[in-house]
N, C-alpha and C positions, 0 to 999 in steps of 0.2 A: 116866605114870600120868594125867598131866593130859588128855593127847591122847585116852586112852581116856575118860574122864568129859565132856569136851569131845565125844566123837562120841554118846555115850549122850545127852546133855543134848538136842544138837540133834536129836535123833528123837524127841523129847517137843511133839510140833506141838502136842497141845491143852492145853498147862498155861496154866491162868489169872495174867499177872502181877495182882496181887492191887489193885492202882491201877487198871490200866487197861483191859485188854485180853487176850485170848486171842491166841496167834501164829498161827493159823489162822483166818482168818472171812473169808467172802464180805463184801464193800463193792461192791456194783453202783449203777451206773446205766444206765436207759433212755435211748437217744440215739433217739428217733422223729422219723421224716423225714415221714410222713404227714402232707401238708397243711403242711410245714416245720414243725412242731412244734420242733423243737431244731437242726436241723442240713438244708440249708446254709438261711441265714437266709430265704433267698428264692431263688426259680428263675431260673436264668440267669445266675449269677452266674458272674464269670470263674474258671480253673480254680485259680488260684493264690488267689484271694480264698476258694474253696472249701476250698482246703489250710489256709489260714492260720486260716480260722474251726475245724476241726477240731482244728488245732495247739493252739488258744485252748482248746476245748472240753477236751480231755485232761489241758491243763495243770493248770488249773481243778480237773479230777475228781481228779487226783495230789495237787493240794495239798490237799485234805480226807483223804487217805493210802485213796481207795477205791482198788481193785484188778481192778476187773472194768467192761464194758460190754457193754451188751446193744444191739447196733446193728441198727434197724430195714432191712435189705436188699431186702424186698419187701412193700411194703405193700398193693399193689392189681394183683396180677401182674402187678408192672412191675420192674423192675430198678435196685438202686444197685450194680451190679455187670456186668461182661460176660458176660452172659446169651447162649447160642445158641439159649434157650428164649423168652424175654420180652424186649421192647421195654425200653430206658432208659426210666427215670422221666420222669413232667412234672414233679416237683418238684426235679429234678435241673438240667434244662435249660431248664425252661419248656414241651417241645413232646415229647410222649410219643414214644418211639423216636428221638430226636435224641441223639447221646452227646456226650460232654465234650470241648471243641476248645478246645488239644491234647488229643490223645486222652490220659485216664488209668484207670487201674481204681478206685473209691476204696472197696472193698471193700480190696484190694491194699496199699493206702496206708494206709489206717485199722490194721489188722492191723500193717504196720511200725511205724507211729507208737506203736501200742500197746504191742508188744513193745519197743521203748526203753524203754518206763515200768512195764515189768515189768506189765503190765495185761493180764488175759485178755479174750480176745474170744468174743461168745456170737453167732451171726448168727440175726436175729429176722423170723421170718417171719406173714405172714397167709395160713394156708392157703384159705380159702374166699372172702375179699372178690376182687371182679376189677373192677369200675369204683365208684369211690368215689364219684360225683355222677354219676346218668347223665344226668342235664342238662345239665350243664355240662362234663362229661367229654369230651375229641375223642381217641378211641382210633386208635393207628396201627393200619395196614391188617396188619399181621403179629401183632397182637395176639390172644390163644387166643379169645377174644368172637367175634372177626371170623372167626378160621379155623373153628370150633367154635360157634356159636350154641345150638345144640341141648343143650350142657352145663351152661348158665346159666339163672338164675332171678331176676327183679326182686323185691326187696322193700324197699318204700320208695324212699327216693332210692338205695337201691345197689343192685348188680345181683350174683350169687353163684355159684362151682359149687355144682352141685346135687350135698349128699352122698350122695344115693341112688343115685349112678351109681358102678358099679367105672373108669369112664374119669376119672373126678375122683379116683380114689384114685392110679390107677395116673400121672396127669402130676405131681400134687402130688408124690409120692413122687421121679419122676423131675428135677423141679426140685430140690428139697432134698438129693437123692444128687449131683447135679453140682456142687455148692457143696462138699458134703463131699469130693468126689475131690477137688477143684481148689486149694482154699484151706486155707490153715493155722490153721481155728478151734479154739476149744476146746468147742465145743457148738452145739447146734440149739436155737432156744427158739421156741415161741410161746404167743400170749398167751390171753385169755379168748375170743376171736373164733373161736366155733365156728359152732353154729346162732346166727343172728343174733339181737338182742335184741328180745323181741318187739315187734310194734306192735300196740298195744290193737283188739282186734276183725277182726283179718286175721289169717288162718292162713298161714304159710309153705307158698307153694304148689309143695311137691313131691308131689303125688297122683299124675301119670304115673309116675315113675322109683317111687313105693310098686306099682302096679299093673304095672310092667315087673319088676321086681326085688324081690317080697316076700319070698323069702327063709324063706318058711312062716308069716310075721306075718299076722295076722288085722288087721283093720280097728280091732277095740280095742285093738290093741296096736302102732298105729303109733308111739306115745311111745317104744315098745322097740326099735323098729326103727331110730327115728333115731338114738337111745344107740348100737345097734351099727354105724350109720354111721359113727358117731366113732370107736369102738373100732378098727374096721377101719384105719382110716386112721392110727391113732395107731402101732398095731401096726406097720403096713407100714412105716411112716418110721422105727420102731426098729429093726425088722429092717436095714431099707436100710443103716441108721449102722452097726450092730454089722457085717455084710457086708464094710461100706469101709475102715470105720476106728474099728475096736471101743474107740477111748481117748476119742473124743468123745461128749460127754455130750449127753443129750437134754431138755429142760427145759419144764415147762410153767408158766405165770402165769394161776392160773385167777382169776375173780372171786371175793374173800372168803369166801364163804355156798358150802358143797355141798350140804346141805338142811337146813331148819330142823326142830329138833326135833318141832314138831305135825305133821309131815309122816313123820316118821320116827324113833325113839326113840332111832337111834345119830347123828343130826344135834347142829348144837349148838342151845345156848339163845337164838335167835337171833326173831329177827320182819324178815328181809330180805322184802323186795318181789321179788324175781329170784334165782334160785338155778342152779347149776350142772347140776345133775341134772334139775330139773322144768323148765327154762324154755331152757338152753342147751344141753342133751341130751349133756353133760359129765359121765360118769361117773368122775370124778378118781380117787376110793378105788381102784374097780378097777384101774385103769391102775397104780396104785401098787405094789397086791396083786399084780399080774402079771407086776412088773418091766420094763413098758413103757417107763416114764418112770424118770430119774435123779435129776431132782430135779424140787420143786414151789413155787413161789414165790405162793400166794394174796396178792391185792391187798387189804391191809387198811386202806381208805382210809376208816379213823373213827377217833375218839378214842378214848381210855379212857374208860369210862362212858357212852357214847351206848346210849340205852337199847334201840332195835330190834337195833342191831350192834356190840355195846361190842370194843374193839379187844383188852382184857384176856381177855373170854370165846372169841372166835374165837382168838387167839395160844395160849391153852391149849388148845383143841378140837384145832387143825392138831398142836400137840407131840405129842398122842397118838394120832394117826393119820397116821402117817408110812409105816409098813409098808415100812421099810428104804429109804426114797429120802430123799434130802436135802432139808431144808426151808428155805428163805429166807423171810423175810417181807416183803411189798410195802408199803414206806413212801410217805407223801403229803408232801412237802416244797411241792407244787404247792398245798396247801391254805393254807398258811399267810400268812395276812393280818391287818393290823390292823383291818380293817375287816368281819372276819367276821362272821356270823350267830352262829357257833359259837364260843363265850368260849376254849374249847381253843386253836384254831387263831389266835388274837390274836397268839402268841408261838411261837417254833420250839422253846421247853421241852418241849411235846407231844412232838417227835421225840425229846429227849433221855430223856423218861420210858419211850417205848415201847423204845430200844434197852436201857433199864437192865432194863425188862421182861425182855424177850425171853432176854437173856445169861441170866437163870434157869432156862433150859429146856436141858437137852443137846441134844437134838434139833432144837434151832435152830442154824443156822449160820451166819446173817447175815442183812442186809439187801438189798433191790435198791428203789431211791429213782426213782420218777416224778419230773419227768423231769430229765433232765442240764442244762438251760438253767438252773434253779434253784438250780445250784451256780456260776453267773456272776452271777446275780443277789443269792446270799446273805441271802434274806428274813428279817428280822428276827435277822440274827446267828448264822445258824445253822452256819456255818464255826466261829466263836469258840468257841462252846459246845459243837459235836463236838469238835472238834480240840483242845480245853482239858483234856480227860480220855479220853472215848470212844475216839476217833479219834486220841489225840496221837502214836501212831506206825504208821508203815506194817506191814501185817501180810501173809500170804501164804496165799493160797486154799487151802480145805481140800482134803484127798483125798478123791475121792467111790469110795468101795466097791464099786458098781454098774460100773463100767466096769473095763475089762482095764488091768491097772496095768502100767505101762511102767517097766523101772526104770535110772534114768540113768546115765550113763558119770559117771565122776569127771571134772571140769576137769583139765587140767594145765598146769604152767609157768607159776604164777600169781608176778607180780613186783609188788612195788611201788618206783615211785621217786618221789624228791623233788625238785622244782625248779623255779622262777618261783612261787614261796609256794604251792606246789600238790601234793596228793599224785595221784599217776598208778597207776591200777590194769589191768592186762592179763593175761591169760590166753588158755589155747587152749582150744576146745569140742571136748566129746565131741560122739559121734553121736547119742544120743540127747536132749538137751538142748534143753529150750526158753526157760529162765531161769537167770539165774546170781542168787545172793544173797552180798551181801560183809556180815560181822557185824566188828563192832568191840570188843573186851576189853580191859580196863584190868591191863595188867602186875602181876601180885603178888596179885589179888583172886580170889575165885571166880568160877568160870566157869557162868552160865545162859543156856542155848542156847535156853529155854523161853521167854526175856524179849523182846520184840519191841522193846525199847530198843536191844536191839543188832544191829539191823538197819540199816546204814546206808544200803541199796539194794538192789532187783531189778533186774534188767535182763535183756533178750534178747541186749544187744550184749558183746563180748568185751575191751571197755576200760571205764572209769568216771574220770572224776577229779572232785575237789572242792576247794576252798580251804583250804589247811592253817593251822590256829589251834588256839589251845590246850586244844580239846576232842577234838584229832582226832590230835595229836602222835606221831608211830612212837616216840618216846622213851618214851611212858608208856599207850602203846597198841601190841596187834597185832592181825594182820586175816588173818579166814579166808574162805575161798570155798566154796560149795557149789552144785549144780547140780540144777533142777528140772525131772523130764522132762514129757512130755504130759500124765504123767495126775499131776503133781502130786507124785510119790514125791521125796523130797530125798536126794541124794547124802551120802556121810561127806564131810567136810571138808578141804581141804588148806589149808596156810596159805600167805600171801603172803612170800616172798623179796624181802628188800627190797635194791638196787642201792644 
């Protein structure tokens, strides 16, 4: 009877522990590599120092009980991985096209380190940005802007793929498909940079591609044509991912406002100066409705009560406009500053208020934080406040019902041994298993598998050890093991047998 009840309770992933948190919730951090925002700290570091910095960063995120990283691997049509199509990034080695020496693949390395810690990894691409600063950047001769200059447009300080060209869609989809095919990632992620943010009184110079590929749009419909250009690349990326690995998610982190209600009655009651639909030509809601994206993370980088863009208003609006896609909220720890002109951001308590607020919505399943380095600096005691209650326990990432479910194999031969003042766990993996979860339950007490406090660890390894103390002594506790598949379905538990 105990075994049956344990199995049932472990399969209730979304029950909320009344005091702290759900058992399933996305807690993510963006690791930005463009201009060395988060990693590496500067270009040209020795390989061992690059690795040490990534390990230090992931350890910090794990200490906050985060469970996902969004790793920027293509900031400007360059690569933080061994790409057959694009040169190594200038922000890695200091010179575009020059790879690490001694050779290693930062994406492979980061995936491995994430799996050890039970952390999901989403590969973050910028689809259109090709050159970050045309005046300063020296592009490699093999960079695609040098191979096919006719595909690109200069706008402000940057050079972009022309979104109106079918060659752009095919090339970007090819680059992303290569990563999906070769790397053990959990998602493909795009942020808010579709058509670039507008420069006052300067129109984006895509007149030639509009004339060449108008697709029956009139001159008066050019903005609709631009939106369809982005629609087409989103659908093509979605279809490519589904063909290669249908369990890999496709997520978008758009600007926080889709449309203002003064432009569209279905929009949010905001007065944002920029919107996705009207300025970036990104019709996020259409992508959600059509099932082209699996999750959306609007960047709500405002405080609760801000007049032109109130976090609470936008949180509520997005919660009612998911159309079946998962919804996470983009949070802004980078704004926490005791000297901020906005009183709300002078304390990390604003983030706590925001997380408490979003947990009132069943359609919101977590947060993504910009950016990772702020989990190292701990602005205004953010760590102490988050981990006191809201993030007190490690939790598992949610199941996304839009992707193909993968049933996990049950792990086997789960052994617990005690020696040298340590508990040592070992087991054998199944074929479909991505991560493994160890639970601890007190003997003789009711088992609540939906309580995240029962989770000891999640790891991709087939072994784990912790120090022996009175809080985990096998005389008083028993341990069970489950497996998570690549779609985060959880297997039935097996018991650890003590040697």
